[in-house]
C-alpha positions, 0 to 999 in steps of 0.5 A: 796394117794391123795385127792379125789374130788367128783362131785355131781350127777346132771341130765343133760337134753338133748335137743331133736333135731327136728326130721327133717327126721320124719317131711319130712317123715310125709309131704311125707306120707301126700302128698301120702296119699292125692293123693291116697285117693282123686284121685276121690272125692266121698262119698266112698273116703271120708269115706275111708279117714276118716277110714284110718285117724282114724286108724292112730290116733288110732295107735298113741294113742295106741303107746302113751298109751303103751309106757313107756315114756308117759310123753314126748309123745303127741297124735298129731304127724307127725307119724299119716299121716305115719300110715294113709298111711300104713293103706291106703295101707293095706286097698286098696283091701277093697277100690277096693272091695267097689268101684267095688262091688261084682265081681261075683254076680251070684256066690254070689247068688249060695252061698245064695241059697246053691248050692255051699259051701263057698269057693267053685268055682261056675260053669256056671251051678251053676250061671245059676241055681242061676240066674233062682232061683233069677228071679223066686223069683222076678217075679214068674208070668213072668216065662215061666213055673211054677215049684213047690218050691221043684223041682226048683233046679233039674229043673233048673239044667237040663235046665242049663246043657242042655243050657251049652251042647248047648253052650248057657251059658256064664261063668257068667250063663247068657243065650246067646240066651234067646228064645232058653233058654226058649224053653229048659225050656219048653221042659224040663218041658214037658218031665218030671213032675216037 
């Protein structure tokens, strides 16, 4: 047949080309991340930046540990700012919440006092009751009437319902006309035994 020649098997190492696309994406992600995170420099944004950057490093570290080709991967990578930007976008509602605080403090008070269940919507009356209970807990002597502890919720429910019927309550449970609200409190206290 002919003579066969065999070529010994050699492992040819490929040279990795620089990942220009990854570098460009990393620079772009870094610029977008910095402009988003440091739009207004204060303690909150610095903490937010550190959290998202730490999450970016953690994501890269987990990827390196989970990858089967760990021998040629480094923890420092242009993918870190891309991951940080992804976490920054994903956590932007949290940043908004931390910056603005509680958007419904009276609703939170209503949940705290057990007037509504978690996940349930607070009404103006629930918010009003919660505000009154909170005011009493802060300054019991400054209240126009003194109601026993076990009768406060029914008392303020009656007062707040009357105030709502007279269009004295805003949706956040605040009384529009405080002297009229005080008169309702005094009339309700005089009419019933609390």
